[in-house]
N, C-alpha and C positions, 0 to 999 in steps of 0.2 A: 586845138585846145587856147580856150582864151585865159584871159588875166585873173578874172574870178575863179576860174577853175584851178589855175595855179596855186592860188593863196590857199583856198580851201582844202587842197590836198593834205598839205603838214599840218593843220589842226584838225583833219577827220583822222590822220594817223596819231596825234595826239590824245585824242577822245578815245579812241580804240584802245590804246595803250592803258590808258587810267581805267577804263570800264574793265580790261583785262587784269590790273592789279587789283582793283576792288572785289572782282569774282574772286582772284585768288585768294585775299584775305578774308572773304566772307565762307571761304569753305572751311576756315579754321575757326568761325564764330558760329556756334551752334547753340540754337535754342534748347531749353529744357525747363525743368522745373525743380524747386527744392523739396526733398523729399527725406523720410527717415525710415529705417529698419522696422517695421510692424513687430510686436511680439503678441501673440495671444496667449491669455492666460484660461486654460481650459478647466471645467469642472472635473475632478475626479471621484466625486462621489454624487448621488442624485439626493441633495438634503436642500431644506429651506436656506436662504440666504437671511442671517438675524444681524449682520452690520456690514455696512459700506464705509470702511476706514479713510477714504481718500476721496475727492471731488476731480470732475473732469477737468483737463488744464493744470491739474497739480504736478509739481517736480517730485518724485520719490526717489529715495536711495535703495541701492541694492538691499534685499533683506527686509524690508519695509513693509508692513500689514496693509495687503488690501479690500480683503472680503475675507469675511468670516461664515462658514456655514453651520447648521444646527448639530451638535456633537451628543443629543440624547442618546442616538440608539449606539453610538460607536463605543461611549461610557458603559453602557450595560454590557456589551460585549468584553470590554477588558475587565470589568469586576467579575463576569464568568472565566476569565482566563485566569486572572489572579486566584480565584477560588480554585482551580483545577491544578496550577502551580504549587497551592499550599498543600492540596492532598496529594501529590507526587511526591512533594517535600518529606510529608510526614510519613508515607509509606516507604521511602528510603530509610528515613532515620529508624522506623521500627524494624525492617532487614538489619541494618546494622547494629542495632542493640542487640536483637535476638529475640527468641519467645518469653515472654513472663512467666515467672516459676508458678503463678495461678494458672496459668493455660496448661501447664506441665501435667499440676495436680488435676486438674478437671480431666483431661485426657487421659490419666493413670485409672481414673474412678471409672470412666466411661469402658476402657477396657477389663475391669475388673468385673462390670455389670455384664458386659457381652461374654464373659468366661462364665458365669453363673449361669447366663440364659441357655448357653451353648449346652452347659451341663444338664439342666434340665430338659432340653429338648430331646439329649440323648438319651435319657430314663424315659422320656415319655414314649419316644419310639420303642425302645426295647419293651415296653410295656404292649403297645400296642403289637409288636410282631408277635409276642405270646399269645394274646389273646386270638390273634390270627390264625396262630398253629392249632389252637383248640376248637375252630371253627364256632367261635364265639363273638366275632365281628367280622365285618367287610373288609375286604380289600381297600376299599375308599379310605377308612379310618387308619389303617397303616399309612397309605400314599399321603395323607395330609400329615401325618406327624413326621414324614421323612423329609418332606418339603419345609417343614418348620424348622427342623432341625437342620437342613442346608440354608436355610435364611438367617439362624442365628451364627453359623458357621463363615457365613461372608462378612456379617456385620463385624464379627470379631476381628476378622482379617483387615477391615476397612479400618477398624478404630486401632489397631495396633500399627499399621502404617502410619498414621497421623499421629500417634505418639512418637515413632521412630523419628518422624520429621522434626518434629519439636525439639527432640533429645538431640539430634544431629546438627542441627542451626541452619543458618541461611547458607545456601549454594551460593558460589561464582557467579551462575546465570542468573540466579533471581536477583542479586546486588547490579547485575550489568541491565537485566530489563527494567529496573526501578530507575537506575541512572538514566537511561535513554528515555525514560517516559518523563522525567525531571527535563532534559534538556528539550524534550519538544514541547511542554509546557512552556518553557521559557522562550523559546523560538515564535511561538504563538502569540505570547503576550507582546516580545518585540515587533514583531509585523503588526499587530492591532497600535501600538504606539505611532509607528508610522503613519498607518490610517489617520489616526487624530490629527497628526500634524498636518496633513494633507485638508484637513477641512477647513485651513487658515491658507488664503493664497498670498504669496508674497511676492515683490518685484524681483526678478533674478538679476537684473543690472540696474544701473542708474538711468533712469528714463523720465518721460512725461506722461500721464493718464491722457490718453486721447478719448476714450469712451468707456463707460461704464453700461454694460448691456443688460443688468437686471437690476430690478427695485428689490428692498427687504422684503422678505415673505416670498417672494418667486424662488420654485425650485427649477433650477437648470438641470439638464440631462447630462448624463457621463459624458464626457467630450466636448460638450458645446463650450463655446467662447464665452466668459464672463467678464474680462477687461482687456482692452487693447491698450498696447502701451507702445511708445514712440522712443526707440531707444538712442544712445548716444547724447553727449555733450551738444552736437551740432548738427542738423541734417546735411545732406550732402545733395549736390546737383545731379540729377539724372538726365543724361543726355543721350543722342543717338551718333555714333561717329559714323560720317559716309564712308564708304567701302576704298574711293580714293586715297583718302589718308590714313587709312586704317594699319598699314604696315609702319608708320611712324608713330603711331600713339600706343604707350604702353605705360604698365604702372609706375607712377613716378613721375610722369610728364607732366611739367608747369603749365598754370591756365590761369586766365583771368576772369573772375566770375562778376559779371554786372547784374544786379539785383535791382528788380523794379524798387523805387522808392529810396535807393541808395544813390547819391553823386558820384562816390568813388569805389570802383571796382575792388573786389577782394581776390585775395590770393588763395591759389585753388591747387589741389596736386591730384592725380588721376590715381584713383586708389583700385579700379578693376575695370576691366574691358571684357566683355563677351567673347566666347571664341566661336559662337555661332552668330550667324547672321539673326535679323528680325526682319519683320514684315514678309520680305520676298525671298522665297525659297531660292536658293543659290544655284541647285541643279535647273536644269532646262532654259539657262538664261544665253543669251548672246550677250557677244562682248559689249554691244551698245548699253544693253539691261544692266550688265552688273554695276554701274555706277548707282544704282537705286537702292542697293543693299546697304543696310545699316548695322550697326554693331551697340549695343546697349553698353552705356558705360556711367561708373560713379566717380564722381570729383569732389574730394574733400573740400570744405572752407577751413581755411587757415587761420585769419585774423579778425574774425569777427568778434565783437566786444560782447554782445548778448546774442541769446539763442534766437536764430532766423525762424519765422514761422514756416510749417510745412505747406507745398502749394502755390508757393509764390513763383510767377515766371522768372525765368533769368536766362541770359547769354551767356555761353563760356567761350572764351578764346583760347584757345590751344597755342600754347607759346612752343611751336615745334622746331623753331630756328636757335632755341637758347637751351643749354645745358641743364642738366634735370639737379634737383636739389640731394 
């Protein structure tokens, strides 16, 4: 071994050591991008859009109106339901009050008339029977007279039953039926009121309007997204943790987030790490290939002064040697 070879040996060892350290540090610094949880506001009714109350990129608060759809059809159904409820309430009031005196007098008059009719039909039947016994009339005349008498008798029984019902008053069963009918009408009206509210779409949480998918006048189908929101006060960094350090990365692990366009890194904290690997199926892998596994993770940005834009590339350095906050 010559002198130059002896000198180059320590230098080579130093370079290899630095490369190994850089490689080890690089394994803790992972590329990713800023993302937000996306919320889709879908159409619950197939009605034309009459108002867009927000614009794309606007910050909205929870409960703020986003889109309004036409309410003409639901308003007519609500008017019909209100009329049905009023009818059911009037029927219940009528049963509670009981029959009117005029109805009782009319029913009594009908009974008296039916009795007179029955007496007349019985006399007519007797006359027809006598004529038939003298062989002065056919049996058809007698049978018709008997049928008329029977109809008059049945009519009297029917009218007498109605009079008895009025005199007896309302039964408990009738009152219960009327009460249930009124409750059913009220429930129907309440359901339609909920449907009316769903013609106006509001923001479920504080968020940013990412995109409006329909213009005023368009009619979305039921279940079709109308608005895309980006939730949260700040986007998070989405990264993929290598398999080699997965066991050391948990919820709460501290991190530094390097954002393109910012000179200083931002503080971060791991919010969530997936329990299943992405990209490469974990089964059927050799020990050498297991290093290719990656686990999706979300790292919250802690100290940004303003909201960062989605889609910006970042690098996340996981501080695995430090304690969690």
